[in-house]
C-alpha positions in Angstrom: -10.9 6.1 -19.8 -13.8 6.4 -22.3 -14.0 3.6 -24.9 -14.1 4.4 -28.5 -17.7 3.2 -29.0 -18.7 5.4 -26.0 -16.7 8.3 -27.5 -18.8 7.8 -30.8 -22.0 7.9 -28.7 -20.9 11.1 -26.9 -20.0 12.4 -30.3 -23.3 12.0 -31.7 -24.9 13.3 -28.7 -22.8 16.4 -28.7 -23.5 17.0 -32.3 -27.1 16.7 -31.5 -26.8 19.2 -28.8 -24.9 21.7 -31.1 -27.6 21.3 -33.8 -30.3 22.3 -31.3 -28.4 25.4 -30.4 -27.9 26.2 -34.2 -31.5 25.7 -35.1 -32.5 28.1 -32.3 -29.8 30.4 -33.3 -28.1 30.5 -29.9 -24.4 30.7 -29.4 -23.0 27.9 -27.5 -19.6 27.1 -25.7 -18.3 23.7 -27.2 -16.5 22.5 -24.0 -19.6 23.3 -21.7 -21.9 21.4 -24.3 -19.6 18.2 -24.4 -19.1 18.3 -20.8 -22.8 18.5 -20.3 -23.5 15.7 -22.4 -20.7 13.4 -21.1 -20.7 14.3 -17.5 -17.1 14.6 -17.8 -14.6 17.6 -17.6 -13.6 18.5 -21.1 -10.0 18.2 -20.4 -10.4 14.7 -19.5 -12.2 13.5 -22.6 -10.3 11.6 -25.4 -8.4 13.7 -27.9 -9.9 11.8 -30.6 -13.5 13.1 -29.5 -12.3 16.7 -29.0 -10.6 16.7 -32.3 -13.7 15.4 -34.1 -16.0 18.0 -32.4 -13.9 20.9 -33.0 -13.5 20.1 -36.8 -17.3 19.8 -36.8 -17.5 23.4 -35.6 -15.0 24.7 -37.8 -16.2 22.8 -41.0 -20.1 22.6 -40.2 -21.1 24.5 -43.4 -18.7 22.7 -45.5 -19.8 19.2 -44.2 -23.5 20.1 -44.8 -22.7 21.4 -48.3 -20.7 18.0 -49.1 -23.5 15.9 -47.7 -26.4 17.6 -49.4 -25.9 16.1 -53.0 -26.3 12.5 -51.6 -29.5 13.1 -49.9 -31.7 12.2 -52.9 -34.8 14.6 -52.9 -34.2 15.7 -49.2 -33.1 18.9 -47.9 -30.6 18.7 -45.1 -32.4 20.9 -42.6 -35.7 18.6 -43.1 -33.8 15.5 -41.9 -34.3 14.9 -38.2 -31.7 16.1 -36.0 -30.5 12.6 -35.0 -30.0 11.7 -38.6 -28.2 15.0 -39.2 -25.9 14.5 -36.2 -24.9 11.0 -37.2 -24.3 12.1 -40.8 -22.2 15.2 -39.7 -20.5 13.0 -37.1 -19.4 10.3 -39.4 -18.4 12.6 -42.2 -16.1 14.5 -39.6 -14.6 11.2 -38.4 -13.8 10.0 -41.9 -12.3 13.4 -43.3 -11.1 15.2 -40.5 -9.3 12.8 -37.9 -6.0 11.1 -38.1 -7.4 7.7 -37.1 -5.3 5.3 -39.0 -7.7 2.4 -38.7 -10.6 4.0 -40.2 -12.2 2.9 -43.4 -15.4 3.5 -45.2 -16.9 0.3 -44.1 -15.9 0.8 -40.5 -17.2 4.2 -40.6 -20.6 3.2 -42.1 -20.9 0.4 -39.7 -20.5 2.6 -36.7 -23.1 5.1 -38.0 -25.6 2.2 -38.5 -25.1 1.0 -35.0 -25.4 4.7 -33.7 -28.6 5.0 -35.8 -30.1 1.8 -34.4 -29.2 3.1 -30.8 -30.8 6.6 -31.2 -33.4 6.3 -33.9 -36.2 3.9 -33.6 -37.0 4.2 -37.4 -35.3 2.7 -40.4 -33.3 5.8 -41.0 -30.1 3.6 -40.7 -30.8 2.6 -44.4 -31.0 6.2 -45.5 -27.7 6.9 -43.4 -26.1 3.9 -45.0 -26.8 5.1 -48.6 -25.7 8.7 -48.0 -22.6 7.8 -46.5 -22.0 5.1 -49.1 -22.1 7.9 -51.7 -20.1 10.8 -50.0 -17.3 8.8 -48.3 -14.5 7.9 -50.8 
């Protein structure tokens, strides 16, 4: 069984992979991308992870549009892909999942941990500020 923390890591890695495909304007198959990232059959992945990623694909434009006003003098496409992936994933977990234990503080805390894991810079401060504004 994949832990929730590992699901979050796989989620951000999967969103990152999707962003690479989107940036290069290449069609992708979500189950294949996620299975490639996780090394696990898509059918065996936690429902939470699949639900989050499906909602990201379905609502990608809306998510980016809703994050953009909180970027303060930045354009979304100019952010590095890791930062984009963490923001998109965190937004989707907060607004599109049925996780009863979620809260703004928990989502931001997880995003900061993911940023420190995947981003060697201090982007976690930027991620914190953006999510603090956009999450209600």
